N, C-alpha and C positions, 0 to 999 in steps of 0.2 A: 462670722463674724458680730461676736457682740458683747458688752458690756456685760458682766457675770449677774449685776442683779436684776438687771431687765431679764435676761436669758431664765432666771428663779420663779419672777414675777409668772413671765407668761409660759412656762412650762409646766408649773403648777394650776396656771389657768385651764391648761389643756389637759393635764390629768383630771385637772377632777370635770369636767366634762364627758370627759373617754369613764371613766368612772362612775359616773351618772345616770345607771344605764337605763332606770326607769322613770326616766324624769316624763316620757311621754304616756305612759300607760297612768300616772298621777293626776292625770285629769278626770280618771275614769271613775273616779274619787266618790265622784259627785252623781252619778249614775244610781237611779231608784230603781232596785228589782223587786215587781209585783212578783206573789207567792204564786206557785207554780203546783201541777198538779205530781205528787212523788210518784218517782216508778223506784222498780228495785237499786234498793240503794247501794249494791256491787256493780253494778255500771257508773257508779255515782264514784267510789274503790278505784275503780279501774283509772278513770280520768283522771285523779288527781296523785295514783299513782306512775301513773305515763309523763304526767307534766314535770313532776319532779325528777321522772329519771331522765328526762329530754332536759332539762337543766342542770342535771349530773354529769350530761354529755355532751355540753357545753352548744345545744342543737336549741336557742332563745329564740326560730321560729316556730318552731313545731310546740315549742314551750305555749308561746303568746296566740296561738292557734287555739289550745283548750282551755285559754282564758276568752271570761264574757268584753264583748266589746271586740275582740281579737286583735288586745294592744301590741305594736309597733316595739319591742322591749332593749331595741336599739342595740341590742351586745352581740350583733352576727357583724355588724361594720367592723372592722382592721383598725384598734389602735393610731393614733396619728404616726408613736414613734416607737423605737423599738423597747424604751422604759415603759411606757404606758402597757406593749403587748407583753416583755416579761412579769409584769405585776397582774392584768388581766387571766394571762393563763396561768400564773399561781393559784390564784382563787379558784378556776374553773376548774385545776388540777384537785381543788380540797372537798368540792362541794361532795354531801354524801346526805343520806335521808332515812330516816325510821317512821312509818305510818302509827301513830300511838290508841291504842284501843279500837275502837269500834265504830263505824260511823254511824252517825246516830242524826233524828230529826229536827231540822229550823221549822221557824215560822215562813220563812222562803223557801224552804230548801232541805237540803241536807249538809251535817258539816264534819269535816275531818282533820284531831286533832295529828300533829305532826311535830318531828323534830329534825330543825336541817341545822348541818354542823356547815362552818366554811370560814376560810383566812378571812380574819378582821383585819380589813382592806389599811383603816387607819390606825394600824399596831404597824402600819410601813411606811407610810406615807410622814406620819408623825415625826419618823427620826429621818428620814432621808435627808432632809436640808443639813441637818448638822453634822452627817456623816458624809454629802459631796463636803460642803466646805474642808471639814478633814481632810478628806482623799485629795482636797485639790491643792490646798497649802503643802501637803506631803508633796505631792508632785509637781509644782511647782519646785520648791525646793530639791528636790532630786533631780531636776531637769538637767541631761548635758547641752540641748537643744535648743534654745528657746522659742528658732523660728515652730517648734514642734505645739507649741501654748499658745503665744502672742502672733496677733499681723501683721501689719506693713502698720495699723494705727494703733500700734500696741494693747491692744484689747486681748479678749481672751479667743482662741479658735473656737469656731462651733461645733466643728469635729471633737475635739477635748475636752469640752466640756460636756457635750455627751457622752462620753466615754466617760466623764467621773462620774457621771450620772446614771449611768446603767451599772457599772461597778459597784455605788453606793446602794444600788437597788437592790442584788446579787446578796451583799452582806445583810442588807437587813431582813431579807426576804429569809437569808438561814441563821439570821442574829436573834431578829426584833420580832419577826413573824407570831405573830397568836391565832387561833382560832377559837371560835364563839358558837354554839349552840344554844340555839333560839328555840322555844315550844310555842307552835304558834294553829291558830284554829283558820283550817280554808275552808271557806264557807261554798256551796256551791248551790247555781238552779240548771232547774231543767228548762232551756232556751233551745227551740225548733227541732226536737228531739234528739239534744243532745246533752248532756250535763256539760255545765260550764262552771271550773274556778274564777271565784272573783279576785280582781289584782287590788287586794287591801293592803292600804296600808305597811303591814307586819310583814305580811308576805317579801312585799318590793323591798323592803328594810333588809331581809333576811338572803333575797337571793343580790346583791347589789353588795354587800359587804360592807352593811353598815353606812352606805354614802346618802343610800337613798329613805326616805319617813325616817 
């Protein structure tokens, strides 16, 4: 039970936290990696391919273990509500990637260019408030039993508002969702007998729907 303006304020704060999946990893960007002895580039390509495949499977824990510093990407935690889960599941389902060209040497290791395609989460969240307000007005106008809408304090019922938000998110995913493809460079270093992908800003932004980075 809550006032609608307070609910939307709290909801978007929660949604932002849920979707900011790479916040913990961002602190690793200040780490400096010393040049390491190169081994067979094929094993680096395999590491990059495995990491990207894990992301597309929704296994962010496995993907994080293949990154330098083993960051906790935070994406294996369940969203706080059904709306967040709906949007996050749509994002993970949309993830796809393509290796571009051959792996090549750099001063600190090797690099592999990739294309990552995903749902642009902002294309959904940007219209969610407007769609929710429109649906809210429509359902209030069409309601036959006001007790399903208002509580004893004449405020909107929380379950009613959550239903409106969920249906608005479904509409947004169906009508407004856009995909984005980014070509980025994965930088890898050889660390303790294993190739590790550096969790740089471009990668973190690509795997968070543009929310991080």
